[in-house]
DOMIDREN-96681 format. One record per atom (N, C-alpha, C): x, y, z; residue in three letters. Coordinates in steps of 0.2 Angstrom, whole numbers, plus 5000, padded with zeros to 4 digits. Example, Ala and Ser with C-alpha at 12.3 -4.5 7.8 and 13.67 -1.06 7.14 Angstrom:
506649725039ala506249785039ala506649845039ala506449895035ser506849955036ser506450005039ser
END
This chain:
528950735034met528450715029met528250635030met528650595034ala528450525035ala527850525039ala527750575043gly527150565048gly526550605045gly526550625039trp526050665036trp525450615034trp524850635036his524250585035his523850605029his524150635024leu523750655018leu523450595015leu523850535014pro523450475011pro522850455014pro522850455021ser522250425024ser521750475024ser521850545023leu521350595022leu521050585016leu521450575010ser521150575004ser520750505003ser520950455006glu520650395006glu519950405010glu519950445015ser519250455019ser518850495014ser519150545011leu518750585006leu518450545000leu518850494998arg518550454992arg518050404995arg518050385001val517550345004val516950385005val516950445007arg516450485008arg516050505002arg516450514996arg516250534990arg515750474987arg515950414988phe515650364985phe515150334990phe515050354996arg514650335001arg513950365000arg513950434999trp513350464999trp512850444993trp513150434987pro512650404982pro512350344984pro512750294988leu512450234990leu511850254995leu511950304999phe511350325004phe510750345000phe510950384995val510350414991val510050354987val510350304985leu510050254981leu509650214986leu509850194992leu509550164997leu508850204999leu508950265000ala508350305001ala507850304996ala508050304990ser507650304984ser507250234984ser507650184985ile507250114986ile506750114991ile506950144997gly506450155003gly505850195001gly505950254998leu505450294996leu504950254991leu505250224986thr504850184981thr504450134985thr504750094990ala504350044993ala503850074997ala503950135000ile503350165004ile502850184999ile503050214993ala502550234988ala502150174986ala502450124985ala502150064983ala501650034988ala501850034994met501450015000met500850065000met500950125000glu500350175000glu499950164995glu500150154989ala499750144983ala499350084984ala499650034986gln499249974987gln498749974993gln498950014998arg498450025003arg497850065001arg497950114996thr497450154994thr496950104989thr497250064985val496950014981val496549964985val496849944991arg496549894995arg495949934999arg496049995001ser495450035004ser494850044999ser495050054993gln494550064988gln494150004987gln494549944986arg494249884985arg493849864991arg494049874997thr493649865003thr492949905003thr492949965001val492350005000val491949974995val492249954989ala491849924983ala491549864985ala491949814989glu491649754991glu491049764996glu491149815000arg490649825005arg489949845002arg490049884996ala489449904992ala489149844989ala489549804986leu489349744983leu488949694988leu489249694994arg488949654999arg488249685001arg488249755001glu487549785002glu487049764997glu487349764991tyr486949744985tyr486649674986tyr487149634988ala486949564990ala486449554995ala486549595000ser486049605006ser485349625004ser485349674999phe484749704997phe484349644993phe484749614988ala484449564984ala484149504988ala484549484994ala484249434998ala483649455002ala483649515004trp483049545008trp482449545003trp482649574997ser482049584992ser481749514990ser482249464989tyr481949404987tyr481549374993tyr481749374999ala481449355004ala480749385005ala480649455004gln480049485005gln479549464999gln479849454993his479449434987his479249364988his479649324991leu479449254992leu478949244998leu478949285003val478449285008val477849305005val477849355001asp477149384998asp476849324994asp477349294990thr477049244985thr476849184989thr477149164994leu476849104998leu476249125001leu476149185004asn475549205007asn474949205002asn475149224996leu474649224991leu474349154989leu474849114988ile474749044986ile474349004992ile474549014998glu474248985004glu473549015005glu473449075004arg472749105004arg472349074999arg472549074993glu472149044988glu471948974989glu472448934992ser472348864993ser471848844999ser472048875004val471648855011val471348915014val471348975011gly471049035014gly470349035015gly470048985011ala469248985011ala468948945017ala469348915021val469148875026val468648915031val468848975033asn468449015038asn468249075036asn468449095030his468149155027his468249215031his468849215035gly468949275039gly468649265046gly468149215047met467849215054met468349175059met468249195065asn468749165070asn468449105073asn467849085072met467649015075met467148985070met467248925069his466748885064his466148855068his465548885067thr464948865071thr464548815067thr464648805061asn464248755057asn464348685059asn463848645061pro464048575063pro464348535057pro464248555051glu464548515046glu465248545045glu465748495046val466448515045val466648505038val466848555034pro467048535027pro467548485026pro467448445021ala467948385020ala468548415016ala469048385016ala469648405013ala469548415005ala469148375002arg469048374995arg468648444993arg468248464998glu467848524996glu468248584995glu468948584998leu469348644997leu469448664990leu469448614985ala469548624978ala469048664975ala468448664978his467848704975his467948784976his468448794981tyr468548864982tyr469148894977tyr469448854974leu469848874968leu469448904963leu469748954959pro469348984954pro469148934948pro468548944945met468348894940met468648924933met468948884929asn469248904923asn468848874917asn468548914913glu468048894908glu468448854902glu469048864901glu469448834896glu469448764897glu469648744903cys469748674905cys469148644909cys468648684910met468048664914met468348634921met468848664924cys469148634930cys469348694934cys469448674940his469748724945his470448744944his470648804944arg471348814942arg471548884947arg472148874950ala472348924955ala472548984950ala472349044953leu472549104949leu473349114949leu473649094955ser474349104956ser474749054951ser474449014948gly474748964943gly475048904946gly474948894953val475248844956val474648804959val474548744957asn474048694959asn474248644965asn473948634970pro474148584975pro474048514972pro474448474975asp474448404973asp473848374976asp473748394982ala473148364986ala472948404992ala472348404995phe472148435001phe472148385006phe472148405013phe472048365018phe471748405024phe471448365028ala471148395034ala471248345040ala471448375046ile471648335052ile471348375058ile471048325062lys470748355068lys471248345074lys471448395077ile472048395082ile471748345088ile472148295090gly472048255095gly471748185093gly471648175086ser471448115084ser471848095078ser471748035076asn472148005070asn471748015064asn471148045064ala470748055058ala471148095053ala471248075047phe471648105041phe471148105035phe470948155033asp470448165027asp470848195021asp470748165016val471248175010val470748195004val470948255001gly470548274994gly471048264989gly470948224984val471348204978val471148234972val471648264968asn471448294961asn471348234956asn470748234953thr470548184949thr470648204941thr470948264940his471048284934his471548244930his471548234924pro472048184921pro472748224921pro472748284921asp473448324921asp473348364927asp473648344933ala473648374939ala473948444939ala474448454935ala474748524934ala474348574930ala473848544926asp473448594922asp472848614926asp472548584931gly471948604935gly471748554940gly471148564943trp470848524948trp470148504946trp470048434947glu469348414947glu469248374953glu468648384955val468348344961val467648314960val467448324954asp466748304952asp466648244948asp467148214947arg467148144943arg466848094948arg466448054945pro466147994949pro466647964954pro467247954951leu467647914955leu467847954961leu467948024960ala468148064966ala467548074971ala466948074969met466348084973met466148024977met466447964976ser466347904979ser466547914986ser466147884991met466247884998met466847845000met467047784996ser467647744997ser468147764992ser468747794995met469247814990met469647754987met469747744981pro470147694978pro470847694981pro471147634981ala471747624984ala472247664979ala472147674973ser472647704968ser472647774970ser472147814972leu472147884974leu472347884982leu472147844986asp472347844993asp473047844994asp473447814989arg474147814990arg474547874989arg474147934987thr474447994987thr474748014994thr474447994999tyr474748005006tyr474947935008tyr475547915008asp475747845011asp475747855019asp475647795022pro475647795029pro476147835033pro476747825030leu477347865033leu477247945033leu476947965027glu476848035026glu476248055031glu475748015031arg475248035036arg475448035043arg475847985045arg476047985052arg476548055053arg476948065048trp477348125049trp476948195050trp476348195046leu475948255046leu475548255053leu475348205055leu474948205061leu475348225067leu475948195067asp476448205073asp476648275073asp476948295067ser477248365067ser476748415067ser476148415064leu475748475064leu475348475071leu475248415074thr474948415081thr475448445086thr476048425086arg476548445090arg476648525089arg476648545083arg476748615081arg476248655084arg475548635083val475048675085val474948685092val475148625096arg475048635103arg475648665106arg476248665103arg476848695106arg476848775105arg476648785098leu476748855097leu476148895098leu475548865100gly474948905101gly474748955096gly474748925090glu474648975084glu473949005084glu473849065082pro473249095082pro472749055077pro472149075077asp471649045073asp471549075066asp472049115064his472049135057his472749145054his472849155048gly473449155045gly473649085042gly474249085038phe474449025035phe475149015037phe475348945036thr475948925038thr476248875033thr476848885031leu477248835027leu477648795031leu477548725029val478048675033val478448645028val479048645029val479548605024val479848545028val479748485026gly480048435029gly480348385024gly480648335027his480948275023his480648215026his480248175021val479948115023val480248065018val480548015021ala480847955017ala481347985013ala481748035015asn482348075012asn482048115006asn481448125005gln481148165000gln480848235003gln480948285000pro480748355002pro479948355001pro479648375006arg478848385006arg478748455008arg478248485005phe478048555006phe477248555007phe477048585013phe476348585015phe476248655017phe475648685015ala475348745018ala474748735022ala474648755028tyr474048745032tyr473848805035tyr473148795038thr472848845042thr472448815047thr472248845052leu471848815058leu471148845057leu470648795059met469948815060met469648785066met469748835071pro469348815078pro468648805077pro468348755081thr467648755080thr467348775087thr466648785087ser466348815093ser466248765098ser466348695096trp466248645101trp466948625104trp467448655102gly468148645105gly468648615101gly468448585095asp468948545091asp469348595087asp469948585085thr470348625081thr470548585075thr470248605069met470448575063met471048605059met471448565056val471948585052val471848565045val471748625041tyr471648615033tyr472348635030tyr472548595025gly473148605022gly473148585014gly473648605011ala473748585004ala474548555003ala474648504999arg475248484998arg475448504991arg476148524991tyr476448544984tyr477048494982tyr477048474976ser477548434974ser478248474974ser478748434974asn479448474974asn479548514968asn479348484962ala479348524956ala478948594956ala478348584959thr477948644959thr478248694964thr478548674969phe478848724974phe479448754971phe479848714967val480448744964val480248794959val479648784955arg479348824951arg479148894954arg478948894960val478748954964val479348994965val479948954968leu480548994969leu480849024963leu480848984957glu481049014951glu480649074949glu480049074950gly479549124948gly479749194952gly479849184958val480049244962val480749274959val481249234958leu481849254955leu481749294949leu481349264944asp481249294938asp480749344937asp480449354943gly479849404943gly480149474942gly479649524941ser479849594940ser479849624947ser480149674948gly480149714954gly480649684959gly480949634958leu481449604963leu482049644964leu482349664958leu482949714958leu482849774954leu483049834956pro482949894952pro483249884946pro483049924941ala483249924934ala483949954934ala484150004938thr484850024938thr485349974941thr485049924944phe485549874947phe485649824941phe485149804938thr485149744933thr485449774926thr485249834924glu485449864918glu485249824912glu484649804912gly484349764907gly484449684907gly484849664912arg484949594913arg484449564916arg484349494916arg483949454920arg484149454927arg483749444932asn483949444939asn484449384940asn484349334937arg484749274938arg485449284935arg485449334930asp486149344927asp486549394932asp486249424937val486649464941val486749434948val486249394951val486349364957val486149294956val486449254961ala486349184961ala485949174968ala485449134968val484949124974val484949054976val485049044982arg485048974985arg484548974991arg484148924991ile483648914996ile483748855000ile483848855006arg483948795010arg483448795016arg483248735018asp482848725024asp483248735030asp482848725036arg483248735042arg483748685044arg483648625040ala484148575041ala484848585037ala484748635033gly485348645028gly485348615021gly484748575020asn484648545014asn484548595008asn484848595003thr484748634997thr484048624993thr483648664993leu482948654990leu483048684983leu483348734982phe483448774975phe484048804975phe484348804969asp485048834967asp485048864960asp484948924959ser484948954953ser485548944949ser486148944952ala486748944949ala487248894952ala487148824951pro487648784955pro488348794954pro488748794959gly489448794958gly489748864959gly489248914958val489448984958val489649004966val490149034967thr490349054974thr490649124974thr490649154979ser490949224979ser490849244987ser491349284989pro491349314996pro490749364996pro490549394990leu490049444990leu489349414991leu489149384996asp488549354997asp488149385004asp487549365004ala487149385010ala486649335012ala486449335018his485949275020his485449305024his484749285023val484149305026val483749245028val483549245034asp483149185037asp482449205037asp481949165034leu481249185033leu480949165040leu480349195042pro480049175048pro479749105048pro479549085054ala479249025055ala478649005050ala478249055049arg477649045045arg477849035037arg478449055036ala478749045029ala479148985029ala479148935034gly479448875033gly480248875036gly480348935039leu481048945042leu481548935036leu481448955030leu481848945025leu482448995025leu483048975023gly483549015022gly483749045015gly483849105014val483949135007val484649155007val485049135002asp485749155001asp485749194994asp485949254994ala486049284988ala486749304986ala487049284981val487749294979val487749334973val488149394973ile488349434967ile488749394963ile488549384956arg488949344952arg489649374951arg490249334952pro490849374952pro491049404945pro490849374940glu490949404933glu490649474932glu490149484936leu489749554935leu489849594941leu490349584945ala490449624951ala490649694949ala491149694945gly491449754942gly490949794939gly490449764935ala490049804931ala489449834935ala489349814941leu488849844945leu489049904949leu489749924949leu489949984952leu490150034946leu490050094948ile490250144943ile491050144943ile491350134937gly492050134936gly492350064937gly491850014940gly492149954941gly492549944947gly492749884949leu493149864954leu493849894953leu494149924958pro494849954957pro495349894956pro495649894950ala496149844949ala496749844954ala496949784956ser497549784960ser498249804956ser498549854958arg499149864955arg499749844958arg499649794963leu500249764967leu500749734962leu500549694957pro501049664953pro501549714950pro501149764947phe501549814944phe501949854948phe501749874954leu502149904959leu502749864962leu502649804963phe503149754965phe503649754959phe503449744953gly503849744947gly504249814947gly503949864948leu504249934948leu504849934953leu504549914959leu505049914965leu505649864964leu505549804961gly506049764959gly506549794954gly506249824949leu506649854944leu507049914947leu506749954951ala507150004955ala507649974959ala507549924962ala508049894967ala508649864962ala508449834957ala508949804952ala509349864949ala509049914947leu509449974944leu509850004950leu509650004956ser510050034961ser510649994963ser510449924963ile511049874964ile511549884959ile511349894952val511849904947val512149964948val511850014950ala512150084951ala512650074957ala512450044962val512950034968val513549994966val513449944962met514049904959met514449944955met514149984951gln514550024946gln514850084950gln514550114955leu514950164959leu515450124963leu515350064965arg515950034969arg516450014964arg516249994958arg516849984953arg517150044951arg516850104950glu517150164949glu517650184954glu517350174960gly517750184966gly518450144966gly518350084965glu518950044965glu519450064959glu519150074953leu519550094947leu519850164949leu519550214952ala519850274954ala520350264959ala520250214964his520850194968his521450164965his521250124960leu521750094956leu522150144952leu521750184949arg522050234945arg522550284949arg522250294955gly522750334960gly523350304962gly523250234963asp523850194965asp524350194959asp524050184953phe524450184946phe524850244945phe524450304946val524850364945val525350374950val525250354956ser525750364962ser526350314960ser526150254958ser526750204956ser527150234950ser526750254945val527150274939val527550334940val527250384945ser527650444946ser528250424950ser528250374954his528850354958his529350324953his529050274949glu529450244944glu529850294939glu529450344937leu529750394933leu530250444937leu530050454943arg530450504947arg531150474948arg531250404949thr531850374951thr532350374945thr532250354939pro532750364934pro532850434932pro532350484932val532450554931val532950584936val532850564943ala533350584948ala534050564947ala534050494944gln534750464943gln535050504937gln534650514932ile534950554926ile535150624928ile534750654932arg534950724934arg535650724938arg535650674943leu536250664947leu536850654943leu536850614938tyr537450604934tyr537650664929tyr537050694927leu537250754923leu537550804927leu537250814933glu537650864937glu538350854939glu538450784939thr539150764941thr539550784935thr539350774929leu539750784923leu539750864922leu539250904923gln539250974922gln539751004927gln539750984933leu540151014938leu540850994938leu541050944933gly541750924932gly541950874938gly541550844941arg541750804947arg542050734944arg541850724938ala542150664934ala542750684931ala543250684934ser543950704931ser544250664926ser544150604926thr544450554922thr543950524917thr544250504911asp543850474906asp543450414909asp543750374913lys543450314916lys542750334920lys542850394924gln542350414928gln541750444923gln541950484918arg541450504914arg541150454910arg541450404908ala541150344905ala540650304909ala540850304915trp540450274921trp539750314922trp539850374922ser539250414923ser538850414917ser539150414911leu538750414905leu538350344904leu538650294906ala538350224906ala537750224911ala537850254916his537250254921his536650294918his536850354915ile536350394911ile535950354906ile536350314902glu536050274897glu535650224900glu535850194905arg535450134908arg534750164911arg534850224914glu534250254917glu533750284912glu534050304906thr533650324900thr533350264897thr533650204897thr533350144894thr532750124899thr532850134905arg532350114910arg531750164909arg531850224909leu531350274908leu530950264901leu531350244896ala531050234890ala530550174890ala530850124893his530450064894his529750074898his529750114903leu529250134907leu528750174903leu528950224899val528550264895val528250214890val528550174887glu528350124882glu527750084885glu527850064891asn527350024894asn526650064895asn526750124897val526150174898val525850184892val526150194886leu525850214880leu525550144877leu525850084878arg525550024876arg524950014880arg524950024886phe524350014891phe523750054888phe523950114886ser523350164884ser523050144878ser523450104874ser523150074867ser522950004867ser522849974873leu522549904873leu521949894869leu521949844866gly521349824862gly521249864855gly521749904853arg521749934847arg522349914842arg522449844843asp523049824838asp522749814831asp523149834827asp523049834820asp523349774816asp523049714814pro523349664811pro523749674805pro523549724802thr523949744795thr524649774796thr524749794803leu525449824804leu525949764806leu525749704806arg526249654808arg526749634802arg527249614804glu527849594799glu528149534801glu528549494797pro528849434799pro529449454804pro529449404809thr529949414814thr530349354816thr530949354817asp531349294819asp531349304827asp530949264830val530849264837val531449254841val531849204839thr532449184843thr532949244843thr533049274837ala533549324836ala533349394840ala532649404840glu532349464843glu532349454850glu532249394853val532249384860val532949394863val533449364859ser534149374861ser534349444861ser534149484856arg534349554856arg533949594862arg533349584863ile533049614869ile533349604875ile533549544877val533849524883val534549554883val534949564878asp535549594878asp535449664880asp534949694877glu534749764878glu534649774886glu534349724889tyr534149734896tyr534649714901tyr535249684898arg535749664903arg536049714908arg536149784905pro536349834910pro535949844915pro535249844914leu534749854920leu534849794924leu534849734922ala534949684926ala535549684930ala536149704927ala536749704931ala536749754937ala536349814936ser536249864941ser535949834947ser535549774946arg535249744952arg535649674953arg536149674951arg536649614952arg536249544950arg535849544944ala535549494942ala535949464935ala535949404934thr536249374928thr535749354923thr535849364917met535349344912met535649284908met535249234907cys535449174903cys534949164898cys535149154892val534649144887val534749074884val534249034883thr534248964880thr533748974874thr534048974868ala533648984862ala533748934857ala533148904854glu533148854849glu532948894842glu533148874837pro532948904830pro532148894830pro531848944828thr531048954828thr530848974821thr530348954818pro530048984812pro529849054812pro529949084807ser529749154807ser529049164808ser528849224811met528149234813met527949304811met527349314810ser527049384808ser526849414815ser527249464817leu527049494824leu527049574823leu526749604828arg526749674828arg527449694830arg527749754827pro528449764828pro528649764835pro528249794840asp528449794847asp528249744851asp527949684848ala527549634852ala528049604857ala528649574854leu529049534858leu529449584863leu529549644861arg529849694866arg529449694872arg528749704871his528349714877his528249654881his528249594878ile528249534881ile528849524885ile529449524882val530049504885val530249554890val530249614888leu530549664893leu530149664900leu529449664899asn529049654905asn529149594909asn529249544906leu529349474910leu530049474913leu530549494910val531249494913val531249554918val530949614917asp530949664922asp530649644928asp530049604928asn529749584934asn530149534937asn530549484933ala530949434936ala531549464940ala531849524937val532349554941val532149594947val531549624946lys531349674951lys531149634957lys530749584956tyr530449544962tyr530849484964tyr531449474961gly531849414963gly532349444968gly532749394971pro533349414975pro533949444972pro534349484975ala534949504972ala535449444971ala535749454965gly536249394963gly535949334960gly535249344958gln534949284955gln535149274948gln534949224945thr535049204938thr534349204935thr534149244930val533549244927val533649204920val533249154919arg533349114913arg532749124908arg532949144902val532549154897val532549104891val532049064890gly532049014885gly531549024879gly531749004873val531349014867val531448944864val530848914862gly530748854858gly530148844855gly530048784852thr529348764849thr529048714853thr528348714853arg527948654856arg527348654852arg527248594848ala526748584844ala526748634838ala526248674838asn526248734833asn526348804836asn526648804842asp526748864845asp527448874846asp527648944846val528248964849val528148984856val528548954860val528548964868val529149004870val528949054874ile529449094877ile529349094885ile529849074888thr529849064896thr530349104899thr530149134905val530649174909val530549144916val531149114919asp531149084926asp531549134930asp531349144936asp531749184941asp531849134947asp532149164952gln532249134958gln531949164964gln531449204963gly531149244968gly530649194972gly530149234976pro529649194980pro529149154976pro529049164970gly528549134966gly527849174967gly527349144963val526749174964val526249124967val525949144972ala525449094975ala524849074970ala524649014972arg524148984967arg523449034967arg523349064973ala522749104973ala522849174969ala523449194967asp523649254964asp523749244956asp523749174954arg524049164947arg523549184942arg522949204944asp522449224939asp522349304940asp522349324946arg522249404947arg522849444945arg523449414945ile524049464943ile524049484936ile523649454932trp523549484925trp523149534924trp522749554929arg522249614929arg522649674930arg522449734927ala522749794927ala522749824935ala523349854936phe523449884943phe523449834949phe523549764947thr523449714952thr524149684952thr524449674959arg525049634960arg524949584965arg525349534964gly525349474969gly525549504976gly525349464981arg525449484988arg526249484989arg526649444986ala527349444987ala527649504984ala527349534979ala527649594975ala527349654977ala526949664982gln526649724984gln527049774987gln527549744991ser528049784994ser528549814990ser528649794984asn529149814979asn528949874974asn528349894975gly528149944971gly527949924964gly527949964959gly527849944952gly527149974950gly527049974943ser526450004940ser525849964940ser525949894940gly525449844940gly525149834933gly525449864928ile525149854921ile525649804916ile526149794919gly526649754914gly526349684912gly526149644917leu525849584915leu525149584911leu524849644912thr524249654908thr524349664901thr524949694900ile525149714893ile525449644890ile525749604894val526049544891val525449494889val524949484893arg524349444891arg523949474885arg523849544885glu523449574880glu523849564873glu524549574873val524849564867val524849494865val524949444869ala524949374868ala524249354865ala523749374868glu523049354866glu522849394859glu523149454858ala523049484852ala523349454846ala523849414847his524149374842his523949294842his523349284846gly523049214846gly523349174851gly523849204855gly524149154860gly523949164867gly524349144872ser524149144879ser524749154883ser524549174889ala525049184894ala524849154901ala525349124904arg525149094911arg525749094915arg525649084922val526249074926val526149014930val526748984931glu526748914935glu527348914939glu527448864943glu528048864948glu528648834944glu529248874945ser529848854942ser530148794945ser530648764941ala530948704944ala531448724949ala531648794949gly532148814954gly531748844960gly531148844960gly530748864966gly530448934965gly530648974960gly530349034959gly529749034955gly529649084950ala529049084946ala529249074939ala528849044935arg529049034928arg528449064924arg528549114920phe528049144915phe528149114908phe527549094906val527549054899val527049094894val527349114889val526949144884val527049094877val526449074875ala526349034869ala526049074863ala526449084857leu526249114852leu526149064846leu525549064843pro525449014837pro525849034831pro526148984828val526548994822val526049014816val526249054812asp525849074806asp525649014802asp524949004800pro524748954796pro525048954789pro525248904786pro525548904779pro525048944774pro525348984770val524949014764val524948974758val524348954755asp524348914749asp524548964743asp524948934739pro525148974733pro524548984728pro524549044724pro523949054720pro523948994715pro523348984712ala523248934707ala523648944701ala523948894698gly524348894692gly525148904694gly525248924700trp525948924702trp526348864702trp526948854700pro527348794701pro527348774708pro527348704709ala527448684716ala528148684718ala
END
């Protein structure tokens, strides 16, 4: 039987039993993580499709704005300078029109008796340049409110010599810039003799906007006729295109203004911002379109407003469920960890219970076997003398006491935490401890241990009837069991401050400092006591009983080198007599 490997087999089965739930829990965490990643991947894919659709909306908005702006600029330019050649390819009249005469081709408005552009945008001034010369002819608006209309028929404007106040509408720096840039542009690009071109430049760090057309003459000269627009006028043109009808479909805006759906930014080719409908609004849902050279090489940026991005899609943008999924995954992981810890704890408890049952079975088996042995001796008449029969009966009594003590311990352990304070009764601790030690002396003698009691008078205490018995018997039993043969176990009773203190000193190996806290836990024994067997519940009962009475239990090193167990129980507080009683 000594070589039988049943314990290791049962241990293996126990490990396997508690290992597969761990695998299941880990698998569930893994599957939850995969599900979370798949869900997030789906949401991310949906968001990618949605953002692609919104970028296409932005691309459409940028393209539509660019087309409408080109058409609007062409209309304005045609109205301002389109009358130069009236569709003819060559100017044959020896009289070359002056710049101021271009204003007469603007429609006449009877309300103001002035010329006013049908497009609603009036130039600041007209100019004429002959390519290859420095001649610069200027036509100035003499209307009191230049934004309201054009007048060129006032005597001041019809004068051959232009006053300095009007001539300053084109300062020398701007004249030089126009002469150089337009001459270089016409010669380099070889532009045809029809059509209109917008030029956007910066003169003296100020934006300038010019529309011009070419008029070749039959004698070889090329005239450049153009109109200048102020910054405010050009911005008004850009705003008008954004706020105009037909820019975005009604299904796209859903009753909103265009500028409430998209933000538009116009930049020149140098990157300078000319117009921004929503300063500070940024979004990755944008698009860019470059206008052709005839439209000033302007750049159009259209941005879908972030706050309306979800409203432009049916069902809105898919919300990210990543925080929820991560929270769910974290909760599942936490619950799994708790379950694993609980399974591990249950496994440890099952292991401890198994050891406890095994130890208790061994502890019960030993006195039962001894009792049966001595009973058989008496029954078979092998004890022939009175002395032998008395000796056998003494052994039976001793083993019966040991068996009763073990059963009491098991019953007391099963009722831990259910102490009823109303069942307590006054107890003389000194007398009770001495009586319990005397009761245990036969068991101590069987192991060749001597019991020595040092007791001082102590006040009466209110204790559970079996409290001292459980404390003292377990402490002296441990001292006798784990100490060497022939040792002296010293039991002391005394008072300290407001406590009654019970001490038990042995001459055994003592308790290591690392074990002085753990030995009070159920089914746990110190390393020095593991080879001697035992149920592992005695000290648990000692501490539980002590704490149930408001006391404490600890272990320390004995003066003789062994272990000293100390139990402190508080003395009952004095009870005040009822009112009216004599003192």
